FISE-732316 format. One record per residue (C-alpha): residue number from 1; residue in one letter; x, y, z. Coordinates in steps of 0.02 Angstrom, whole numbers. Example, Ala and Ser with C-alpha at 12.3 -4.5 7.8 and 13.67 -1.06 7.14 Angstrom:
# residues 2
1,A,615,-225,390
2,S,684,-53,357
END
This chain:
# residues 377
1,X,381,-107,-536
2,X,329,-59,-365
3,X,473,-58,-218
4,X,376,-76,-71
5,X,355,-265,-100
6,X,391,-314,94
7,X,289,-182,160
8,X,131,-253,44
9,X,167,-419,115
10,X,192,-385,273
11,X,36,-304,293
12,X,-79,-437,202
13,X,5,-529,324
14,X,-38,-429,465
15,X,-229,-419,410
16,X,-274,-573,375
17,X,-162,-715,464
18,X,-164,-659,669
19,X,-150,-825,728
20,X,-31,-904,879
21,X,5,-1049,928
22,X,-112,-1173,1027
23,X,-147,-1347,1064
24,X,-275,-1484,972
25,X,-417,-1422,1051
26,X,-555,-1360,966
27,X,-423,-1406,784
28,X,-506,-1433,612
29,X,-358,-1463,535
30,X,-184,-1525,602
31,X,-24,-1492,528
32,X,124,-1612,591
33,X,14,-1621,736
34,X,1,-1442,772
35,X,-180,-1366,780
36,X,-249,-1221,666
37,X,-430,-1204,759
38,X,-577,-1139,698
39,X,-548,-970,806
40,X,-405,-937,699
41,X,-480,-980,538
42,X,-618,-881,574
43,X,-512,-723,635
44,X,-418,-754,463
45,X,-567,-766,350
46,X,-652,-605,447
47,X,-491,-523,396
48,X,-467,-564,207
49,X,-659,-522,181
50,X,-684,-371,271
51,X,-510,-319,165
52,X,-583,-409,-17
53,X,-642,-314,-156
54,X,-784,-382,-123
55,X,-830,-294,41
56,X,-792,-149,-48
57,X,-945,-171,-175
58,X,-1041,-218,-21
59,X,-1070,-397,-46
60,X,-1053,-493,122
61,X,-946,-668,99
62,X,-997,-717,266
63,X,-1180,-710,246
64,X,-1203,-884,157
65,X,-1063,-1006,222
66,X,-1110,-1120,23
67,X,-1074,-988,-73
68,X,-953,-971,-224
69,X,-864,-836,-146
70,X,-870,-878,17
71,X,-792,-1054,-25
72,X,-659,-960,-150
73,X,-597,-857,19
74,X,-595,-1011,120
75,X,-512,-1123,-19
76,X,-360,-989,7
77,X,-379,-972,197
78,X,-354,-1132,229
79,X,-214,-1141,111
80,X,-138,-997,173
81,X,-143,-1062,370
82,X,-67,-1240,337
83,X,68,-1152,233
84,X,111,-1033,362
85,X,110,-1156,500
86,X,234,-1273,389
87,X,354,-1117,384
88,X,317,-1082,561
89,X,407,-1279,599
90,X,521,-1266,469
91,X,611,-1115,559
92,X,585,-1171,710
93,X,685,-1354,671
94,X,825,-1258,580
95,X,827,-1138,738
96,X,833,-973,627
97,X,817,-817,730
98,X,778,-625,700
99,X,924,-491,793
100,X,863,-344,837
101,X,977,-259,711
102,X,883,-351,568
103,X,723,-290,613
104,X,789,-111,651
105,X,867,-110,466
106,X,689,-167,382
107,X,571,-61,491
108,X,701,95,431
109,X,713,26,259
110,X,524,26,253
111,X,494,191,324
112,X,614,273,216
113,X,522,197,70
114,X,349,260,123
115,X,414,419,154
116,X,396,440,347
117,X,339,384,503
118,X,189,474,521
119,X,132,387,319
120,X,213,233,397
121,X,86,251,547
122,X,-77,316,435
123,X,-56,169,328
124,X,-46,14,496
125,X,-209,137,554
126,X,-291,102,382
127,X,-269,-79,354
128,X,-327,-100,538
129,X,-152,-167,581
130,X,-75,-122,750
131,X,126,-63,755
132,X,144,-222,866
133,X,58,-331,763
134,X,159,-270,606
135,X,314,-286,708
136,X,286,-504,737
137,X,220,-515,563
138,X,391,-415,502
139,X,485,-565,589
140,X,387,-695,522
141,X,431,-622,348
142,X,611,-591,380
143,X,619,-765,476
144,X,544,-839,295
145,X,694,-718,191
146,X,830,-807,302
147,X,733,-975,253
148,X,729,-945,74
149,X,921,-888,67
150,X,982,-1065,150
151,X,878,-1145,19
152,X,962,-1062,-120
153,X,1072,-934,-174
154,X,1018,-840,-330
155,X,1124,-718,-427
156,X,1042,-598,-560
157,X,1197,-552,-670
158,X,1181,-371,-798
159,X,1148,-481,-959
160,X,990,-550,-851
161,X,945,-400,-813
162,X,961,-329,-999
163,X,849,-459,-1074
164,X,726,-404,-971
165,X,747,-243,-995
166,X,736,-263,-1177
167,X,593,-397,-1148
168,X,490,-286,-1079
169,X,503,-91,-1133
170,X,318,-70,-1096
171,X,347,-71,-928
172,X,490,70,-921
173,X,383,195,-1015
174,X,391,365,-910
175,X,251,495,-969
176,X,283,686,-953
177,X,345,722,-789
178,X,386,887,-693
179,X,485,936,-553
180,X,404,1075,-440
181,X,404,1142,-275
182,X,261,1217,-184
183,X,206,1336,-51
184,X,12,1277,15
185,X,-99,1396,102
186,X,-230,1270,171
187,X,-428,1369,113
188,X,-546,1217,91
189,X,-712,1316,82
190,X,-801,1142,130
191,X,-696,1116,284
192,X,-677,1321,325
193,X,-882,1298,349
194,X,-881,1159,458
195,X,-755,1212,567
196,X,-833,1371,600
197,X,-1010,1300,601
198,X,-950,1194,744
199,X,-891,1340,842
200,X,-993,1435,977
201,X,-993,1581,860
202,X,-1053,1496,728
203,X,-1178,1395,788
204,X,-1272,1552,813
205,X,-1248,1603,650
206,X,-1361,1601,489
207,X,-1330,1504,323
208,X,-1304,1688,235
209,X,-1191,1767,394
210,X,-1104,1559,395
211,X,-1061,1597,199
212,X,-998,1772,233
213,X,-874,1724,350
214,X,-810,1549,231
215,X,-763,1692,118
216,X,-701,1808,232
217,X,-563,1668,284
218,X,-547,1604,113
219,X,-505,1793,45
220,X,-380,1810,219
221,X,-308,1657,140
222,X,-291,1689,-37
223,X,-195,1866,21
224,X,-84,1781,130
225,X,-10,1690,-6
226,X,-24,1815,-124
227,X,91,1899,-4
228,X,215,1746,7
229,X,194,1755,-199
230,X,275,1943,-182
231,X,399,1884,-58
232,X,461,1734,-180
233,X,464,1838,-338
234,X,606,1966,-271
235,X,703,1821,-243
236,X,667,1653,-302
237,X,839,1595,-205
238,X,723,1591,-41
239,X,578,1472,-97
240,X,641,1326,6
241,X,672,1447,145
242,X,486,1501,154
243,X,400,1347,106
244,X,497,1264,282
245,X,414,1432,379
246,X,259,1445,294
247,X,187,1287,193
248,X,43,1195,245
249,X,90,1051,169
250,X,189,1000,325
251,X,280,862,217
252,X,358,939,71
253,X,394,1079,215
254,X,546,981,248
255,X,581,973,82
256,X,592,1163,59
257,X,430,1135,-69
258,X,489,988,-153
259,X,376,872,-217
260,X,480,782,-363
261,X,452,714,-508
262,X,268,698,-558
263,X,147,671,-719
264,X,11,746,-748
265,X,-126,627,-693
266,X,-35,623,-518
267,X,-91,787,-445
268,X,-264,883,-456
269,X,-285,960,-635
270,X,-292,1135,-597
271,X,-105,1092,-489
272,X,-45,992,-655
273,X,-115,1112,-790
274,X,-12,1269,-716
275,X,134,1168,-683
276,X,145,1070,-839
277,X,139,1261,-936
278,X,276,1321,-841
279,X,461,1300,-899
280,X,599,1251,-782
281,X,660,1394,-656
282,X,486,1487,-657
283,X,349,1542,-537
284,X,172,1522,-540
285,X,43,1644,-487
286,X,-60,1602,-359
287,X,-160,1422,-391
288,X,-304,1363,-306
289,X,-359,1184,-299
290,X,-461,1072,-179
291,X,-317,1085,-52
292,X,-297,1277,-36
293,X,-183,1410,-123
294,X,-5,1356,-197
295,X,131,1443,-276
296,X,234,1350,-386
297,X,399,1342,-428
298,X,451,1218,-563
299,X,645,1161,-568
300,X,647,1013,-708
301,X,562,938,-815
302,X,577,776,-919
303,X,492,724,-1083
304,X,424,571,-1105
305,X,523,402,-1165
306,X,595,249,-1088
307,X,696,248,-945
308,X,888,220,-971
309,X,938,49,-916
310,X,1063,118,-788
311,X,942,190,-705
312,X,834,36,-677
313,X,970,-97,-683
314,X,970,-132,-484
315,X,783,-122,-490
316,X,748,-246,-620
317,X,865,-362,-524
318,X,803,-356,-365
319,X,632,-394,-452
320,X,710,-551,-534
321,X,792,-592,-381
322,X,628,-573,-275
323,X,535,-680,-421
324,X,666,-836,-422
325,X,644,-821,-218
326,X,473,-838,-221
327,X,487,-997,-349
328,X,615,-1064,-233
329,X,506,-1059,-86
330,X,340,-1100,-168
331,X,423,-1276,-243
332,X,501,-1282,-36
333,X,325,-1258,23
334,X,269,-1408,-116
335,X,386,-1522,-61
336,X,342,-1496,131
337,X,160,-1519,112
338,X,205,-1679,-3
339,X,303,-1758,166
340,X,192,-1667,298
341,X,54,-1762,415
342,X,-113,-1656,364
343,X,-281,-1703,438
344,X,-429,-1617,410
345,X,-527,-1675,542
346,X,-684,-1548,479
347,X,-697,-1626,306
348,X,-785,-1443,260
349,X,-630,-1379,271
350,X,-537,-1503,149
351,X,-460,-1423,4
352,X,-537,-1584,-81
353,X,-696,-1545,-16
354,X,-710,-1358,-55
355,X,-623,-1403,-230
356,X,-785,-1491,-263
357,X,-931,-1393,-192
358,X,-845,-1249,-297
359,X,-868,-1364,-448
360,X,-1038,-1395,-409
361,X,-1062,-1225,-381
362,X,-980,-1168,-545
363,X,-1086,-1300,-672
364,X,-1277,-1246,-588
365,X,-1208,-1069,-625
366,X,-1091,-1041,-728
367,X,-1094,-857,-743
368,X,-1012,-869,-572
369,X,-823,-907,-668
370,X,-842,-721,-761
371,X,-834,-635,-589
372,X,-901,-496,-532
373,X,-1002,-367,-671
374,X,-937,-184,-634
375,X,-1061,-43,-609
376,X,-1025,27,-767
377,X,-1089,-124,-881
END
């Protein structure tokens, strides 16, 4: 059960629905007189297509506008644009506003859950979303939350949460976990080689000389790690201080090297193998991974089992509350659609026409309904 649903939702909105108000000029759809233009549609379609799993598989969804996959995305995008327009209209009608305090609280909550402002900015960058666009779409998302709050008061009791907990035990299974801190001395041979080769001195080196220099620098980094290990061996209580001052993992260094609890699969194999072979309050030797040389201090361990109810009760309540709010919002959107005047000025964007084309495609090629095959198949 994830805790970053709002962040993921807003990222998706930012990446797909970067649209603005406009006149009816070039409208492909009008919603209660408000226009959705072809330019807005194309921008939203491109964002969805470029970020889809199909794009990652090398499939160009924009190439053939009559293809099954293109029509599927088209149907989704048209619906999202219409729904957004309806919600925007309702929010304006109800004069729903978002204060600076609301925004500051939401942003702080998201950044805290992501881990840091740096990680937050990196996620925005990975998704091709500017900070300004994210804030705009977060504002829209918070307005929708406020709208939903006016539609229904959702209350989840302890009894409801316990029923969900008992009915979904698989969701709360935990693997063996270790809590550990580490000190990292960065040392990756490939990165070192590239760095040396691009330097003024490295450009004149032969391959053998380059290898020798990489080996020399790797040995120096290992020696540094061994020196730090000797230091913390004298007094393990100094580990956090040494990590803060010396670890190249700057994020965990701020917490004295603490990585929190993690399962075996969450770390690279050499690191996990060492950490899971250790007892609490013991130090490892120098452990090499693709990131460099690590000194590991295991501080706690928990055996596999079911997470206690009290530990997840608040999370379950949040999940069930959000589930009920989504249901309430969907019912409200359906009502808005039924009462709205939606005109598809370009028939090719009419959902009925898109569905007709999809049925025709699937009738002619039943294999389309099976979805794309993986490379392993």
